[in-house]
C-alpha positions in Angstrom: -14.6 -0.1 -12.9 -14.2 -3.3 -14.7 -10.8 -4.8 -13.7 -10.0 -4.9 -17.4 -10.4 -1.5 -17.9 -7.7 0.7 -19.4 -7.4 3.7 -17.3 -6.2 6.3 -19.4 -3.9 9.9 -18.0 -3.5 12.1 -20.7 -0.2 14.3 -19.7 -1.9 17.9 -20.0 0.5 20.9 -19.6 3.7 18.5 -20.6 5.0 19.8 -23.6 6.0 17.0 -25.8 4.6 14.1 -23.6 3.2 11.0 -24.7 -0.1 9.8 -23.3 0.2 7.6 -20.8 -2.0 4.7 -19.5 -2.7 2.6 -16.4 -4.2 -0.2 -15.7 -5.8 -2.7 -13.6 -5.5 -6.1 -14.8 -8.0 -9.1 -13.5 -5.9 -10.6 -10.6 -5.4 -6.9 -9.0 -2.1 -6.1 -10.8 -1.3 -2.4 -11.7 0.2 -1.7 -15.2 1.7 1.8 -15.6 2.7 2.8 -19.1 2.1 -1.3 -20.2 4.5 -1.9 -17.2 3.6 -4.1 -14.2 3.9 -2.1 -11.0 3.9 -2.4 -7.3 2.4 0.8 -5.8 4.0 1.9 -2.6 3.0 5.3 -0.9 2.7 7.7 1.3 -0.3 9.2 3.5 1.2 12.1 3.6 4.9 12.5 2.3 7.1 15.8 2.8 6.4 18.8 1.6 6.5 19.9 -1.9 9.8 21.7 -1.7 10.9 19.5 0.9 14.6 17.9 1.4 16.8 15.3 3.1 18.9 15.3 5.6 21.9 15.8 3.0 20.0 18.8 1.3 18.9 16.5 -1.5 15.1 16.5 -3.3 12.8 14.7 -0.9 10.6 13.5 -4.1 13.7 13.1 -5.6 14.8 10.4 -2.9 11.3 8.4 -2.7 11.2 8.3 -6.1 14.7 6.5 -6.0 13.6 4.2 -4.0 10.5 3.0 -5.3 7.9 5.3 -4.1 4.5 5.5 -6.6 2.7 8.1 -5.0 1.4 10.7 -2.3 -1.8 11.4 -1.1 -2.2 15.3 -1.6 -5.1 17.3 -0.3 -6.8 20.0 1.8 -7.4 19.4 5.1 -11.6 19.3 6.7 -13.5 22.1 6.6 -10.9 23.9 4.6 -11.3 23.6 1.0 -10.8 27.3 -1.0 -8.8 29.4 -3.1 -5.8 29.1 -0.9 -6.4 25.4 -0.6 -7.0 24.3 -4.4 -3.7 27.0 -5.1 -1.5 25.0 -2.4 -2.8 21.6 -4.4 -1.8 22.9 -7.4 1.7 23.2 -6.2 1.6 20.2 -4.5 0.5 18.2 -7.9 3.0 20.2 -10.2 6.0 19.3 -8.1 5.0 15.4 -7.4 4.6 15.2 -11.4 7.9 16.9 -11.9 9.7 14.2 -9.8 7.9 11.1 -11.4 5.9 10.9 -7.9 2.0 10.8 -8.2 -0.8 12.1 -6.8 -4.0 10.6 -4.7 -6.4 13.6 -4.3 -8.0 13.8 -0.9 -10.5 16.6 -0.5 -12.6 15.7 2.4 -15.0 18.5 2.1 -16.0 17.0 -1.0 -15.5 13.6 -0.4 -19.0 12.2 0.3 -21.0 14.8 -1.1 -24.4 15.5 0.4 -25.5 18.8 -0.5 -26.1 20.0 -4.1 -23.5 22.6 -3.9 -20.6 20.0 -3.0 -21.7 18.0 -5.9 -21.0 20.9 -7.8 -18.1 21.6 -6.8 -16.5 17.9 -7.4 -17.5 17.8 -10.5 -15.5 21.3 -11.2 -12.7 19.9 -9.5 -12.8 16.6 -10.9 -12.9 18.3 -14.6 -9.7 20.0 -13.7 -7.5 17.9 -12.8 -9.0 14.7 -14.4 -5.7 15.4 -17.2 -3.1 16.5 -14.8 -0.2 14.1 -15.3 -0.2 14.2 -11.5 -3.1 12.5 -11.0 -3.0 8.7 -9.9 -6.3 7.8 -8.2 -8.9 10.3 -6.1 -10.2 9.5 -2.9 -13.2 8.8 -1.2 -14.1 9.5 1.8 -11.6 8.4 4.8 -12.9 5.4 7.3 -16.4 5.9 6.2 -17.6 3.0 7.9 -16.4 3.7 11.5 -17.5 7.8 10.8 -21.0 6.6 10.0 -21.2 8.3 6.5 -23.9 7.0 4.6 -23.0 4.3 1.8 -25.2 6.2 -0.5 -23.0 9.8 -0.4 -19.6 7.6 -1.0 -21.2 6.1 -3.9 -22.3 9.5 -5.4 -18.9 10.4 -5.2 -17.3 7.3 -6.8 -20.5 8.1 -9.7 -19.4 11.6 -9.9 -15.9 11.0 -10.5 -16.6 8.3 -13.0 -19.0 10.0 -15.1 -16.6 12.6 -15.8 -13.1 10.6 -15.0 -13.2 7.1 -16.6 -9.1 7.0 -16.1 -8.4 7.2 -12.6 -9.8 4.7 -9.9 -11.5 5.6 -6.5 -9.6 4.9 -3.5 -11.5 4.0 -0.5 -9.8 3.2 3.2 -11.5 1.8 6.0 -10.8 2.0 9.6 -10.0 -1.3 11.3 -13.4 -1.1 13.3 -17.3 -2.8 12.4 -17.5 -5.8 10.5 -17.0 -7.4 7.2 -20.7 -7.5 6.6 -21.0 -3.6 7.7 -18.0 -2.6 5.3 -19.3 -4.9 2.6 -22.0 -2.5 2.3 -19.4 0.1 0.6 -17.9 -2.2 -2.0 -19.6 -0.5 -4.8 -18.1 2.8 -4.0 -14.8 2.0 -4.8 -12.3 0.7 -7.7 -9.4 -0.2 -4.7 -10.0 -0.8 -1.1 -7.8 -0.5 2.2 -7.7 -0.5 5.7 -5.3 1.2 7.7 -4.2 -0.7 11.0 -1.3 0.4 13.8 -0.6 -2.0 16.2 2.5 -1.1 17.3 1.8 1.0 20.5 1.8 1.0 24.9 -0.4 -1.2 25.4 0.3 -3.3 22.1 -2.7 -3.5 19.8 -4.7 -0.2 20.9 -6.1 0.0 17.0 -7.1 -3.2 16.9 -11.0 -4.2 17.6 -10.1 -7.8 16.9 -9.2 -10.6 19.6 -5.9 -10.4 17.9 -3.4 -7.2 19.4 -0.6 -8.8 18.1 1.7 -7.5 15.1 0.0 -10.3 13.0 -3.4 -8.5 13.5 -2.5 -6.9 10.0 -2.8 -10.3 8.1 -6.6 -10.6 9.7 -7.5 -7.4 8.3 -5.6 -8.3 4.6 -7.9 -11.5 4.8 -11.2 -9.0 5.6 -10.4 -7.5 2.3 -10.0 -10.7 0.5 -13.5 -11.5 1.7 -15.2 -7.8 1.3 -13.8 -7.6 -2.2 -13.7 -11.2 -3.1 -10.2 -10.5 -4.9 -12.4 -8.7 -7.6 -11.0 -5.8 -7.2 -7.2 -4.8 -5.5 -6.8 -4.0 -2.1 -3.7 -1.9 -0.3 -2.8 -1.9 3.2 -1.9 1.3 5.1 0.6 0.6 7.3 1.9 2.5 10.5 5.0 5.1 10.5 4.0 7.1 13.4 -0.3 7.5 14.5 -2.5 9.5 17.4 -2.1 6.2 19.7 1.8 6.9 20.3 1.6 10.6 19.4 -0.9 12.3 21.4 -0.2 13.8 25.2 0.3 10.9 27.7 0.5 8.6 25.3 4.3 6.4 25.3 6.2 7.4 21.9 7.1 4.2 20.1 7.7 3.1 16.2 7.7 -0.3 14.4 11.5 -1.8 14.2 12.9 -2.5 10.8 11.6 -6.5 11.5 8.2 -5.4 12.3 7.7 -3.5 9.7 8.9 -5.7 7.0 7.1 -8.6 8.6 3.5 -6.5 8.0 4.6 -5.7 4.7 5.5 -9.0 3.7 2.2 -10.7 5.9 -0.2 -8.0 3.8 1.8 -9.6 0.3 1.2 -12.8 1.4 -2.2 -12.2 2.1 -3.2 -10.6 -0.9 -2.2 -6.6 -0.8 -1.0 -5.5 -4.4 0.6 -2.1 -3.1 1.3 -0.4 0.7 1.2 3.0 2.0 3.0 3.7 4.9 1.2 6.1 7.3 2.4 9.1 9.6 5.9 10.5 8.2 4.2 13.9 8.7 3.1 13.8 12.1 5.0 16.4 14.5 5.1 14.5 17.3 7.3 11.9 16.0 9.6 14.3 14.2 13.2 14.6 16.0 15.3 17.6 16.2 16.9 16.6 12.9 13.7 16.1 11.4 11.9 19.5 12.7 13.2 22.0 10.1 12.4 19.3 7.2 9.0 18.6 8.2 9.2 14.8 7.7 10.1 11.7 9.5 13.2 11.4 8.2 14.7 9.7 10.8 12.3 6.7 10.3 12.5 6.4 6.6 16.3 5.9 7.0 16.5 3.5 10.1 13.1 1.5 8.9 11.8 2.3 5.4 14.7 2.7 2.8 16.0 -0.7 3.4 13.1 -2.1 3.7 11.2 -0.2 0.2 14.8 -1.2 -1.4 13.7 -5.4 -1.1 10.5 -4.3 -3.4 12.3 -2.0 -5.7 11.3 -2.3 -9.8 14.8 -3.1 -10.2 15.4 -5.8 -7.4 15.3 -9.6 -7.4 11.7 -9.5 -5.7 9.8 -7.1 -8.1 8.9 -9.9 -10.9 7.2 -11.8 -8.0 5.0 -8.6 -6.9 3.5 -7.8 -9.7 2.9 -11.8 -10.7 -0.4 -13.9 -10.3 -0.8 -15.9 -7.5 0.6 -19.5 -8.4 -1.7 -22.5 -8.7 1.0 -25.0 -7.9 -0.2 -27.4 -4.8 2.2 -26.3 -2.4 1.6 -26.8 1.1 3.2 -26.3 4.3 4.2 -28.9 7.3 5.0 -29.3 11.0 4.4 -25.4 12.4 1.2 -23.6 13.1 0.8 -20.1 12.0 2.6 -20.1 8.9 1.0 -18.0 6.0 2.8 -17.9 2.5 2.3 -17.5 -1.3 3.6 -18.9 -4.3 4.4 -16.3 -7.4 5.7 -17.6 -10.5 7.4 -16.1 -13.6 8.8 -17.6 -16.6 12.3 -17.7 -14.9 11.3 -18.4 -11.3 9.0 -19.4 -8.9 8.9 -17.4 -5.6 7.2 -18.0 -2.2 6.9 -15.7 0.5 6.6 -17.0 3.9 6.1 -15.3 7.2 5.6 -17.2 10.7 2.4 -15.4 13.1 4.1 -15.4 17.1 4.1 -18.6 18.8 7.1 -20.7 19.1 10.0 -21.3 16.8 9.4 -23.9 13.9 11.2 -25.8 11.9 8.7 -26.7 8.9 8.7 -28.1 5.4 7.2 -27.0 2.2 6.4 -30.0 -0.4 4.8 -29.5 -4.3 7.5 -27.6 -5.8 8.2 -29.1 -9.4 10.7 -32.2 -8.9 13.0 -30.6 -11.0 14.0 -27.8 -8.8 17.0 -28.9 -6.7 17.8 -25.4 -4.6 16.5 -21.7 -3.8 18.0 -18.3 -2.8 16.6 -16.7 0.1 16.5 -13.4 -1.1 17.9 -10.6 1.1 19.7 -13.2 3.2 22.6 -14.0 1.0 24.2 -16.6 0.8 21.8 -18.9 2.7 20.1 -21.5 0.5 17.7 -24.3 0.7 18.2 -27.5 -0.9 15.0 -28.8 -2.7 14.6 -32.4 -2.7 11.0 -34.4 -4.1 9.7 -31.0 -4.0 10.1 -30.2 -0.9 12.3 -28.6 1.4 12.7 -27.4 5.1 13.4 -24.0 7.3 13.2 -22.7 10.6 10.4 -19.6 11.2 10.7 -17.8 14.7 7.5 -15.7 16.1 7.0 -12.4 13.2 9.5 -13.8 10.8 9.5 -13.5 6.4 11.8 -15.7 4.5 11.2 -15.1 0.9 12.5 -17.9 -1.6 13.4 -17.6 -4.9 14.2 -20.9 -7.4 15.5 -20.8 -11.0 13.3 -22.8 -13.3 15.3 -25.5 -15.2 14.9 -26.1 -18.9 
């Protein structure tokens, strides 16, 4: 699919609804109805009729705080009339709440046999005009699972033979090599890697020498190289996973600071969307969560305040949907600083994070010399002073700072 392709979603069945459009800009930013969005998703979200601990609609809560989509579908070897009816209901309830679905049917996600291919064609024809559809999800972690490339390519080809209006998303495990993952590059429109570094011992999910939190950025850089930045990519980050939830393992969740660092490090290294995995993992539920069948304890303690930083109405959102700047900004004086610069007509943004190591004071240079000061977003009332196009600040290990500079006339 060409990056500039306009993805048309027909709101069939929604009385009086106008046609909606979704597009992927050449810089990887998603547009919905012409409005730039930063997709935030859940794998998986709450049940279709789920409630928050206070009794409110679960989907309304997620939508209010910026969620765009969730993965919907069946379990492996379970696709049939009952699973299809459940998917119908899931998608209807999602669409009613304004949250879209990434359809994932493992039995059809890498169709080898003719029967599976025919069934995939039927399913695509059925749901391609559904108001709840956002993307199609291909086989999960196919390189690690030894799924032949021709099978994932067949899924991609069948989907786009019938539906040119919704992209195909493919997630790889943090395994293999850059070259082995590149073989799948033709069979998706949106790439992703899932990486869950929090656990005992640390870094069990990583197969790289780096077992620290910053391995998230290493895998994001893999995707930059694999895709050549010709296609957008998302990062799938941790709520709860089997490495901390199985019997004999020590249950552990990311703290707010850890989740925030992983999220911003992903964005700094090029991610154009984020997903959070494991809210539906039963072993992670508190007694309050269990009747509600979702990890609201983690959501309220960690995710909700983080999602508010990315909210479409918030001060950071224009940077999340802006192209990477070509300003010659550089950093001096410390190891492990990663950053990206984004520009809008009214502001210059600098998102920066530090990998593990010592606390350091660094200097950023290369900003327009007319700038005199900048806000440090989400650390109000802190500001930085700009002199001759540069400013200094302190960074501790896995610390994030988000700077915003108002353009002068």
